[in-house]
C-alpha positions as CSV (number, residue, x, y, z in Angstrom):
1,M,14.7,-50.2,49.5
2,T,15.0,-54.1,49.1
3,C,16.1,-55.9,52.3
4,P,18.5,-59.1,51.8
5,D,15.5,-61.3,52.5
6,G,13.5,-59.6,49.4
7,H,11.2,-57.5,51.7
8,E,10.4,-54.2,49.8
9,G,11.0,-51.7,52.8
10,W,11.9,-48.0,53.0
11,L,15.0,-45.8,53.5
12,A,14.5,-42.5,55.3
13,T,17.4,-40.2,54.6
14,G,16.1,-36.6,55.3
15,R,16.4,-35.2,59.0
16,N,12.7,-34.4,59.2
17,A,11.5,-37.9,58.0
18,V,14.0,-39.8,60.3
19,R,12.9,-37.6,63.3
20,A,9.3,-38.3,62.4
21,V,9.5,-42.0,62.3
22,L,11.5,-41.9,65.4
23,A,8.9,-39.9,67.3
24,D,5.9,-42.0,66.0
25,N,4.9,-45.0,68.4
26,R,3.0,-46.5,65.4
27,F,6.5,-47.7,64.4
28,S,7.9,-50.7,66.5
29,I,11.5,-51.2,67.7
30,R,11.0,-55.0,68.3
31,P,13.6,-57.1,66.3
32,D,11.1,-59.9,65.9
33,L,8.9,-57.7,63.8
34,M,11.6,-56.4,61.5
35,H,13.2,-57.4,58.2
36,F,17.0,-56.9,58.9
37,P,18.3,-54.5,56.3
38,F,22.1,-55.0,56.8
39,A,22.7,-58.7,56.0
40,D,20.9,-61.8,54.9
41,T,19.6,-63.9,57.8
42,G,18.5,-66.8,55.6
43,G,14.9,-66.1,56.2
44,E,15.0,-66.6,60.0
45,T,13.5,-63.8,61.9
46,A,14.8,-62.7,65.4
47,P,13.2,-64.2,68.4
48,P,11.3,-62.0,70.8
49,S,13.6,-60.1,73.2
50,P,13.9,-61.2,76.8
51,P,12.1,-59.5,79.7
52,G,14.1,-56.4,80.6
53,A,15.6,-55.7,77.4
54,F,14.2,-52.2,77.2
55,G,16.1,-51.1,74.1
56,D,14.0,-53.7,72.2
57,A,10.5,-53.1,73.7
58,D,7.6,-51.0,72.8
59,P,5.3,-49.3,75.0
60,P,3.9,-50.2,77.5
61,E,6.8,-52.5,78.5
62,H,9.4,-50.0,77.5
63,T,7.6,-47.2,79.4
64,R,7.8,-49.2,82.6
65,Y,11.5,-50.0,82.3
66,R,12.5,-46.5,81.1
67,R,10.6,-44.8,83.9
68,A,12.4,-46.6,86.6
69,L,15.9,-46.1,84.8
70,T,15.4,-42.4,83.9
71,G,15.0,-41.7,87.7
72,Q,18.5,-43.1,88.4
73,F,20.2,-40.6,86.3
74,T,20.2,-37.9,88.9
75,V,22.1,-34.7,89.1
76,R,23.9,-35.9,92.2
77,R,24.8,-39.2,90.7
78,M,26.3,-37.5,87.5
79,R,28.1,-35.1,89.6
80,Q,29.6,-38.1,91.7
81,L,30.5,-39.8,88.5
82,T,32.1,-36.7,87.1
83,E,34.7,-36.7,89.8
84,R,35.4,-40.3,89.2
85,I,35.7,-39.9,85.6
86,E,38.2,-37.1,85.9
87,E,40.3,-39.4,88.3
88,I,40.1,-42.3,85.8
89,T,41.1,-40.1,82.8
90,A,44.0,-38.8,84.6
91,E,45.1,-42.2,85.8
92,H,45.1,-43.6,82.2
93,L,46.8,-40.4,80.9
94,T,49.6,-40.8,83.3
95,A,50.0,-44.5,82.4
96,M,50.4,-43.5,78.8
97,E,53.0,-40.9,79.6
98,K,55.0,-43.2,81.6
99,Q,55.2,-45.9,78.9
100,G,56.9,-43.5,76.4
101,T,56.0,-41.3,73.3
102,T,53.6,-43.9,71.6
103,A,50.4,-45.7,72.4
104,D,47.4,-47.2,70.9
105,L,44.6,-45.1,72.1
106,V,41.9,-47.7,71.8
107,P,43.2,-50.2,74.5
108,A,45.0,-47.4,76.3
109,F,42.1,-45.0,76.7
110,A,39.0,-45.3,74.5
111,L,38.1,-48.9,76.0
112,P,39.1,-48.8,79.6
113,V,37.8,-45.2,80.5
114,P,34.2,-46.1,79.6
115,A,34.4,-49.6,81.1
116,L,35.4,-48.2,84.5
117,M,32.6,-45.6,84.2
118,I,30.1,-48.5,83.7
119,C,31.6,-50.2,86.7
120,E,30.9,-47.2,88.8
121,L,27.4,-46.6,87.4
122,L,26.3,-50.3,88.0
123,G,28.0,-50.6,91.4
124,V,30.5,-53.3,90.5
125,P,32.8,-53.9,93.5
126,Y,36.5,-52.9,93.1
127,T,37.7,-56.4,93.6
128,E,35.5,-57.7,90.7
129,R,36.2,-54.9,88.2
130,E,39.1,-56.7,86.4
131,R,37.0,-59.8,85.7
132,F,33.9,-57.6,84.8
133,Q,35.8,-55.3,82.6
134,A,37.7,-58.0,80.5
135,D,34.3,-59.9,79.6
136,A,32.5,-56.4,79.0
137,I,35.1,-55.4,76.5
138,M,35.1,-58.9,75.0
139,V,31.4,-59.0,74.5
140,T,30.8,-55.2,73.4
141,G,34.1,-54.3,71.7
142,S,36.2,-57.2,70.8
143,M,36.5,-59.0,67.4
144,A,37.1,-62.3,69.1
145,D,35.6,-65.4,67.6
146,F,31.9,-66.3,68.3
147,A,32.7,-69.0,70.8
148,E,35.0,-66.8,72.9
149,T,32.4,-63.9,72.8
150,G,29.6,-66.3,73.6
151,A,31.5,-67.7,76.6
152,A,32.1,-64.0,77.9
153,F,28.5,-63.2,77.5
154,V,27.5,-66.2,79.7
155,R,29.9,-65.2,82.3
156,L,28.5,-61.6,82.3
157,Q,25.0,-62.9,82.7
158,E,25.9,-65.1,85.5
159,Y,27.9,-62.2,87.1
160,M,25.0,-59.9,86.7
161,G,22.7,-62.4,88.4
162,E,24.9,-62.4,91.3
163,L,25.3,-58.7,91.4
164,V,21.6,-58.2,91.5
165,T,21.3,-60.8,94.3
166,A,23.9,-59.0,96.3
167,K,22.2,-55.6,95.6
168,R,18.9,-56.9,96.8
169,V,20.4,-58.0,100.3
170,R,22.7,-55.0,100.7
171,P,21.6,-52.2,98.3
172,Q,24.4,-49.4,97.9
173,D,24.5,-46.0,96.1
174,D,24.5,-47.2,92.5
175,L,22.0,-47.6,89.8
176,I,21.3,-51.4,90.2
177,S,20.6,-50.8,93.9
178,G,18.3,-48.0,92.9
179,I,16.1,-50.2,90.8
180,V,16.1,-53.5,92.8
181,G,13.2,-52.1,94.9
182,E,10.9,-51.8,91.9
183,D,8.6,-54.5,90.8
184,F,11.0,-56.2,88.6
185,T,12.1,-59.9,88.4
186,D,15.8,-61.0,88.7
187,E,15.8,-61.7,84.8
188,E,14.4,-58.3,84.0
189,L,17.0,-56.6,86.2
190,V,19.9,-58.7,84.6
191,N,18.8,-57.8,81.1
192,M,18.3,-54.2,81.8
193,S,21.9,-54.1,83.3
194,L,23.3,-55.8,80.2
195,M,21.3,-53.3,78.1
196,L,23.0,-50.4,79.8
197,L,26.3,-52.1,79.5
198,G,26.1,-52.6,75.9
199,G,24.7,-49.2,75.3
200,G,27.2,-47.4,77.4
201,L,30.4,-49.1,76.8
202,D,30.6,-50.0,73.1
203,T,29.0,-46.7,71.8
204,T,31.2,-44.4,74.1
205,T,34.4,-46.4,73.1
206,N,33.7,-45.8,69.5
207,V,32.8,-42.2,69.9
208,F,36.0,-41.8,71.6
209,A,38.1,-43.4,68.9
210,T,36.4,-42.0,65.9
211,G,36.0,-38.4,67.5
212,L,39.7,-38.5,68.4
213,L,40.5,-39.3,64.6
214,E,38.4,-36.4,63.6
215,L,40.2,-34.1,66.0
216,L,43.5,-35.3,64.6
217,R,42.4,-34.4,61.2
218,S,41.1,-30.9,62.2
219,P,43.5,-28.8,64.0
220,E,40.9,-26.0,64.1
221,L,38.7,-28.3,66.0
222,V,41.4,-28.9,68.8
223,A,41.8,-25.2,69.1
224,E,38.1,-24.7,69.6
225,L,38.1,-27.7,72.1
226,R,40.2,-25.6,74.6
227,A,37.7,-22.7,74.4
228,K,34.3,-24.3,73.7
229,P,34.6,-28.1,74.8
230,E,30.7,-28.5,75.0
231,E,30.3,-27.2,71.5
232,V,33.1,-29.3,69.9
233,V,31.8,-32.5,71.7
234,E,28.4,-31.8,70.0
235,E,30.1,-31.3,66.6
236,L,32.1,-34.5,66.9
237,L,29.0,-36.4,67.8
238,R,27.2,-35.0,64.7
239,R,30.2,-35.8,62.5
240,T,31.0,-39.2,63.7
241,T,27.2,-40.7,64.1
242,I,28.8,-44.0,65.3
243,I,25.3,-45.6,64.9
244,P,24.8,-44.8,61.3
245,T,21.3,-46.6,60.9
246,L,18.4,-47.4,63.0
247,V,15.4,-49.6,62.0
248,R,11.8,-49.6,62.8
249,S,8.8,-51.4,61.5
250,A,5.2,-50.1,60.9
251,L,2.6,-51.4,63.2
252,E,-0.2,-49.8,61.0
253,D,-0.5,-47.7,57.9
254,V,1.4,-44.3,58.4
255,E,1.9,-41.4,56.2
256,I,5.4,-39.8,56.3
257,D,6.4,-36.9,54.0
258,G,3.5,-37.9,51.6
259,Q,4.5,-41.7,51.4
260,V,2.3,-44.3,53.0
261,I,4.3,-46.8,54.9
262,K,2.3,-50.0,54.9
263,A,1.7,-52.1,58.2
264,G,4.6,-54.5,58.4
265,D,6.9,-52.5,56.3
266,T,10.5,-52.0,57.7
267,V,11.9,-48.6,57.5
268,A,15.8,-48.1,57.8
269,L,16.6,-44.7,59.1
270,S,19.9,-43.2,58.1
271,L,21.0,-41.0,61.1
272,E,24.3,-40.5,59.2
273,T,22.8,-38.5,56.3
274,A,20.2,-36.9,58.5
275,N,23.1,-35.4,60.6
276,L,24.5,-33.8,57.5
277,D,21.6,-31.2,57.8
278,R,22.9,-28.6,60.2
279,S,19.5,-26.8,60.4
280,G,18.9,-28.1,63.8
281,N,20.4,-30.2,66.7
282,H,21.9,-33.5,65.7
283,I,20.3,-36.8,66.2
284,A,23.4,-39.0,67.1
285,F,21.6,-40.1,70.3
286,G,18.4,-40.8,68.3
287,H,15.0,-39.2,69.0
288,G,11.7,-40.1,70.6
289,I,11.0,-42.4,73.6
290,H,14.1,-44.5,72.7
291,Q,16.6,-41.6,72.7
292,C,19.8,-42.6,74.5
293,L,19.2,-42.9,78.2
294,G,22.7,-42.0,79.2
295,Q,23.3,-39.3,76.7
296,Q,24.2,-36.7,79.4
297,L,26.8,-39.1,81.0
298,A,28.4,-39.8,77.6
299,R,28.6,-36.0,77.2
300,V,30.4,-35.8,80.6
301,V,32.7,-38.6,79.7
302,L,33.8,-37.0,76.2
303,G,33.8,-33.5,77.6
304,I,36.5,-34.7,80.0
305,G,38.4,-37.1,78.0
306,F,38.9,-35.2,74.6
307,P,40.3,-32.0,76.1
308,A,42.4,-33.8,78.7
309,L,44.2,-35.9,75.9
310,F,45.2,-32.6,74.1
311,E,46.2,-30.8,77.3
312,W,48.6,-33.7,78.3
313,F,49.9,-34.4,74.8
314,P,49.5,-31.2,72.8
315,K,51.6,-32.6,70.0
316,L,49.5,-35.7,69.6
317,R,49.4,-37.1,66.1
318,L,48.8,-40.3,64.3
319,A,51.7,-42.8,64.2
320,V,50.7,-44.5,61.0
321,P,49.0,-43.3,57.7
322,E,45.2,-42.9,58.2
323,A,44.6,-45.4,55.3
324,E,46.3,-48.0,57.6
325,L,43.9,-47.7,60.5
326,P,41.8,-50.9,61.0
327,V,38.0,-50.1,61.2
328,R,35.4,-52.4,62.5
329,P,34.2,-54.6,59.6
330,H,30.4,-54.2,60.2
331,A,28.1,-51.3,59.9
332,L,25.8,-51.5,63.0
333,V,28.3,-49.5,65.2
334,K,31.2,-47.5,63.4
335,G,34.3,-47.7,65.1
336,L,38.4,-48.2,65.0
337,L,40.0,-51.4,66.2
338,A,43.3,-49.4,66.9
339,L,44.3,-45.8,66.8
340,P,48.1,-45.6,67.1
341,V,49.5,-42.2,68.0
342,R,52.7,-40.6,69.0
343,W,53.8,-37.3,70.8
344,D,56.9,-35.5,71.6
């Protein structure tokens, strides 16, 4: 394939080829080594990612960050978060029920439930959650103008710095407190936290919204949801694949499926088409060392949220024709800007 800057790179569409590239550390995830395949950057390359941005780092830097973070996703913490997610879900469904028989599921449910889950995970104090949640949603899920989004991101950086300082002085039972004792600088801790925020909020919100639309299209899936929620969640993850394409760049010559990828070549990886192959498990969470860190927590949120909606509102349906639903205008993360529904 030809990238917008003229670079002759590659597009992998088959499941085996996509998995092979994602599992091979001879391919880099660093944005500063890539040719961006989605839009013309005017010939400019991305700057090196800041310390702590583990999602943009190769080994051994990535290994150091990932090891510390993986240790925080304990069974006990997942159980604690499950109880809170059930409470948060019920609170928002109650609020929807009280307001009448219509709602926009994006601001009413798909955005706030993951946002509050991230607050629980990072240990944001209750008194700060409204402020934190508003900026987090603006940065990760809003289509606000660049100036507003930039200002919100600066506020989030500053707030994360304050939170890291507070956790160093008085650690509690949360993820940030669990890693402040590691050999990380404040800058690394802030950027690690921001990566978790972006990875956990925007993606879960859009899986919620696109997954709900898929359920509204498919009554047979709703019926299965009641009996086999875990299986239906996996099927929705496969069908929606909200991150349709990942990108890697070859650090050296590598042969994949009989094709030699030259050092410096960029490879676009179509998770969307790879997930059409049902011969194995889906790769909606990626594959290899960069596979989604919080995938089990995401499954918990979705496994609680999807069934609960249809238990509370068994006659849930779209309030507008599907063709009128506004979709996000870029392809990096698929999603809906609104999902108006009604019920009896």
